[in-house]
VOGU-779920 format. One record per residue (C-alpha): residue in three letters; x, y, z. Coordinates in pm, whole numbers, plus 50000, padded with zeros to 5 digits. Layout:
REM VOGU-779920
alaXYZ;...
END
This chain:
REM VOGU-779920
met887997764975808;pro888037726975836;leu891097725676060;val891867691776215;pro893407692176564;val896737674876615;his897007665476981;ser899657654477224;ala900047617277277;ala898667621577628;ala895517638077493;val894997609777244;arg895417583777516;ala892917602677733;ala890417603277446;asp890897565877403;leu889967560877770;val886947583977739;ala885767563877438;gln885997532077642;arg884267546677946;asp881577568877790;his881037557377433;gly880777519577457;leu884087511377287;pro885877484477492;gly889647485177486;arg889877450177340;glu887587460277053;leu889657491476985;met892857470576975;arg891347446176726;ala889997474976518;ala893467490676511;ala895007457976396;thr892347453576128;ala893037488675997;ala896817483676004;leu896557450675815;ala894357467575552;asp897017494575512;leu899707467775475;gln897717448675215;gly896997480675025;arg900617492075023;trp902237457774966;pro899527436074809;lys901957408974696;ala903717404775030;arg903157369675168;his905907367075433;leu905557391475723;leu907637397376033;val905927413576332;val908237426976606;cys906407432376935;gly907227451477250;ala905797450677599;gly902807474477601;asn899607480177407;asn901657487577095;gly902917451877121;gly899327440477171;asp898407457276841;gly901257437776682;tyr900007404376816;asp896557411776674;val898017421576335;ala899917388676331;thr896807368576419;leu894687385376153;ala897397382775887;arg897887345775959;ala894127340075932;ala894217358475598;gly896727333575459;arg900017352175516;phe903057334675653;val903797353975972;glu906777352676205;leu906647371476535;val909637382176743;ala908937395677093;leu911267415077318;ala909087407877619;ala907737373977723;pro904007371477645;asp903227362478006;ser904807395178121;leu902137415377939;ser898947427678101;gly895427438478009;asp894397438577644;ala897977432477526;leu898097399877723;leu894777389077571;ala896117396877222;ala899237376077285;arg897137346877407;asp894917349277096;trp898047346676878;gln899257316077064;ala895787300077065;ala895707303576687;gly898957283676663;gly901317313076640;glu904847309776772;val906687336676966;leu910327338176857;pro913147351677078;thr915277381176963;ala918077356976876;lys915947346876575;leu915567382676453;pro918407383176194;glu917127353075999;ala913517364576033;leu914467398775894;ala916337382675606;ala913287362275504;ala910567388575556;glu909017408875276;val907477434575513;val908277442375878;val905577453976119;asp907027476376392;ala905007471576714;leu907867477176957;leu907237510177133;gly904167532377130;thr903337568277211;gly904217566177580;leu907987565177522;ala909667592177731;arg913317581377751;pro916047571377508;val915907537077347;leu918927517777473;gly920377482977502;ala918587453577339;trp915747476177228;ala918137498977039;asp919857468476888;val916517456576747;val915747491176607;his919147492776435;ala918687457476298;ile915307466376147;asn916727497375981;ala919807478975853;ala917727451175698;gly916477474275424;lys912977459075429;pro909827480575404;val908377488075747;leu904807494275858;ala904847512476194;ile901987507876437;asp900737541676569;val904187558376563;pro907627545776456;ser909327530776760;gly911767555276917;met909977586576795;asp908807612177050;ala905117613376956;asp904797650477041;ser907967665176889;gly909067639376633;glu912467638276802;val914457606076782;leu914877592777134;gly918207575377106;ala917257552976813;ala914147551076598;val912697528776330;arg912437544475983;ala909017534975850;glu907727535875496;phe904127536975618;thr902567544475958;ser899077534176061;thr898067557476343;phe894947555776556;val892277576976728;gly893917610876661;trp896867627376489;lys900107628976685;ala902237659676623;gly905477640376585;leu904167622676276;leu903807656176099;leu906957671876239;asn909217642876135;pro907657627775822;gly910987613575714;leu910717589076001;ala906997581475967;gly906697578475588;gln903157579275457;val900687582475743;arg897057571775756;leu894797580476049;his892117556176164;thr889827570876428;leu888467535976512;gly885057550876578;val886287573276860;pro884087604276832;pro885457639976842;ala883517644577167;ala886077621977335;phe888597650277291;ala886277676477443;lys888387680677757;ala891727678377579;ala894197706677612;gln894957730677328;pro896147710677022;leu899867710976955;leu899207717876585;trp896367721676340;gln896247703076012;leu894507716675703;pro893387686975491;arg893087687175115;gln889297686975158;ala889607723875250;leu889857731074878;ala886217720874843;his885317752875032;leu886547775474753;pro883617794074592;arg882437787274241;arg882967815974003;ala879957836573902;arg878797833873541;asp879447871073493;ala882947869473644;his885777888173475;lys889517891373521;gly889167921473746;arg887317900674003;his890127875274016;gly892867899174111;his896007914573967;val899257899474094;val902487918974049;val905667898274067;val908887916674150;ala911657892474060;gly914507882073835;asp917857899473867;leu920387894273589;gly920687857773492;met917567846973682;pro914527852773459;gly913257817473519;ala912297824573881;ala910207854373774;arg908417834173510;leu907747804873745;ala906167827474007;gly904147846173744;glu902847815973557;ser902077798673886;ala899877828073986;leu897997825673655;arg897537788073690;ser896217793874041;gly893437816573920;ala894757852173921;gly893017873673660;arg896147892273554;val899837889673634;thr902507915673571;val906177906973612;leu908487935673699;thr912027924573627;arg915297934873468;ala914827951373130;asp916997924472973;his914537897573085;ala911127912473005;ala910937899872647;ala912077864672739;val909537861873022;ala906657872772798;ala907787850172515;gly907887819972747;cys904367826672873;pro902517851872655;glu899717855472909;leu902167873173141;met902707910673116;ala906437916973162;arg908057950773209;ala911287965773331;ala911087974973697;gly911358012473735;lys913158031974005;gly911768051074299;ala908448068074229;glu908138050873891;phe908388016574056;val905908025874329;gln903478036374056;gln903948002573886;leu902887985974210;ala899788007374249;ala897547984674037;ala898447953174232;asp895927934574444;ala898717912074571;ile902487913474532;val905207886974514;cys908717899174582;gly911877878774588;pro912217849874339;gly915597854274170;leu915707890074304;gly919407888074384;arg921077901074696;his922507933474567;ala921527970174554;trp918927965974276;gly916907940074467;ser917357956774803;ala915967989774672;leu912957972474518;leu912217953474839;ala912367985275048;asp909908001874811;val907577971574817;ile907487972875196;gly906858010175195;ala904118008574929;ala902217977875053;ser899407998475215;gly897597968375354;arg897787947675037;pro898917911475072;val902627908074996;val904447874674962;leu908167877275041;asp910217847774923;ala913747836674841;asp916257865174805;ala913777890274949;leu914037871875279;val917827874775291;leu917537911575202;leu914837915375466;ala917257902775729;ala919767928975613;leu917137956575629;ala916217945675981;ala919877947476083;thr920327982975949;gly917237996676123;ser916068012975798;asp912868033375826;lys911548010675547;gly912597979975741;pro910517952675897;gln909877965176252;his906287952176226;leu905247941875877;gly901687931175960;pro899837898375896;his899167907175530;phe902887901375469;ile903417864175407;leu907027852575452;thr907867818875296;pro911367808875415;his913017775075382;pro915107765075688;gly918227782775563;glu916387815575506;ala914627811875841;ala918027807976007;thr919237839875838;leu916137859075947;leu916557847576307;gly920347849576319;val920727813176425;ala922127781176275;val920027760376035;ala920337731276277;ala918637751976546;val915677758576315;gln915357721976226;ala915677710776588;asp912627731476686;arg910577740776382;val907557750776589;gly909707773676800;ala911307788276487;val908017796976317;arg906777812676641;ala909947833476668;leu909597845776309;val905987856476362;lys906957874676680;arg909947891976527;phe908357904176204;gly904667906176296;ala903937887575973;thr902327855275858;val905037828975817;val905207797275606;leu908207777075724;lys908827753475433;gly910267718775458;ala909277682575485;ala906707694175739;thr905637728775625;leu904247749975911;thr902117781275876;leu901487805776159;gly900097840676199;ala898987863376477;glu895417849976456;leu896507814976554;val897797800876880;val899417770376719;pro900757764576364;ile898967747476077;ala900887717275946;cys900697701675599;glu900977663875567;leu901097664575185;gly904097667974954;asn906897644774851;pro910707643774818;gly910507650374444;met909507685974527;gly912997693074661;thr914117709574336;ala914937744874224;gly911937767174157;met909387749374377;gly909407778374622;asp908837802974336;val905757783274236;leu904447783474594;ala904917821174613;gly902817825074299;val900067802674437;cys900027822374760;ala899727855874585;ala897047843474346;leu894837831074628;ala895407863374819;ala894487884374515;gln891277864874461;asp890467868174830;val890807905874800;cys888787909474478;asp886097882774480;pro883177891274715;ala882267854374736;trp885707843974856;gly886587859775191;tyr888787830475295;ala891187852075491;arg888337870775658;arg886387841175791;gly887077810175997;gly889357827676245;ala892677819076081;gly893067850775871;trp895967853275628;ala897587822975790;gly894597801975683;leu894897814275327;ala898657808375320;ala898107773275457;leu895567767475180;ala898237777374926;val900637752475087;val898037724775060;thr897297733874697;his900987733574607;ala901697700974791;ala898647683274648;ala899677693574297;gly903187680774364;asp901857647374485;trp899637643974180;ala902487652673944;ala904767627374116;ala902087600574096;gln902007604773718;his905677599373640;gly907567595173969;glu909377617874212;arg912857617774062;gly913217644473794;leu910087663773898;leu910337700173781;ala908677730173939;ser906867737873612;asp905467702273608;leu903027714073877;phe901237739473655;pro898497717073508;phe897947700673846;leu897547733974026;arg894667741173796;ala893167706573850;val893487707774230;leu891917742274255;asn888997731174039;gly888157702374269;arg889437673974052;glu890837642474209;pro893707620874079;gly892687590573878;
END
């Protein structure tokens, strides 16, 4: 699997030094290259911006800012630069960058000029504090951060937003909210764990080779890029629906047929050969009428229901399942009848799962196994762990680890930074894709369908084997489903905007993403 390591800030800084020492990349050249890349990002994101404000700090992050200012001025932009540290107090490459700015005729403004500079600027470049920050931002530094945020101007952050802990994403006292972050050399975990602070992120390796990370410690995270979808096998010319898997969706208590249909149609759009929806008898006709390619039947009871599951290559249980006796009985039977088949548990099934765990039922989740894929949002994760939602959000990596340990399953912890972890992995896989428009009802049902469809194809297609190769197992396949879902959501939002995006709007884009098409 083409997993990309996401390192600690210390490991990235060490790789930077190795590149300078062993790979012929002087620090001054790397700083200029970073500034060149950041200015290109700025021009790409805000092509009409002519008036820039660069706010510089005291270290190499400030040096990057001075170089951005120098290059932008040479490119014809009007640039103002406010510095919280006197240029002469800098050292090394940052001092050289400040001198280059002054030699080019640039003026260094004191912080007293910040309010009027912010008022006039079209874009603000945040070069205050870099990845070495280890204590809260206080005093004049915090005042500048608050002023930048209050100005309401778009912000380009250099490497990481100032005030962010580069490893955890935690806000250290005060932090700049960026619309775009240009980061360098390697991914920093905080950028993925707190995307609301970082905005859109673009990595520029600056020519630093992967070998520079050879002695780095274990990554903090892995990232699965969209390019992973290129590894999906082409279908054989003699392929048939049986080779693409049969997904059975157990969903839709009274009043909730839409969730069952969303999960079912999502599985079809993601390549499953057949999909059967087992739901309330009152809903079967409506589900089939809405999507005639779905087979919809009333879920039986006991042995009849277990027999209905027997033909499944993968099972989805939970969307709109309800939290009452009907859904609880079906979930218990799904767990008991899984027999090694991949099972995606989502939505209400997760709340019911927590209840089963609490009762100690012999059909409960003492150790589900990695072929069970749990897909909780933070609220459901909190219920499963018996903690507050705030505790989950404060330590998402810790929460996904705790869920894997407790249930012995593969876990997809959804959110603005979706994390996937299973027993085969030491650290979670993070997804950088997705957008705020996807925060609408039914999106999780669609993801559950994608997950089950990919699992069913993995089971049935001899050419696939995604979960059985590359070392990441079912967690790798679940992470691939997350990437597919997020990429489709981004493409859908790019067409008509984020606001008003519906879960069903993803269907045509799921198909496009999984067939290797690119937006445009």
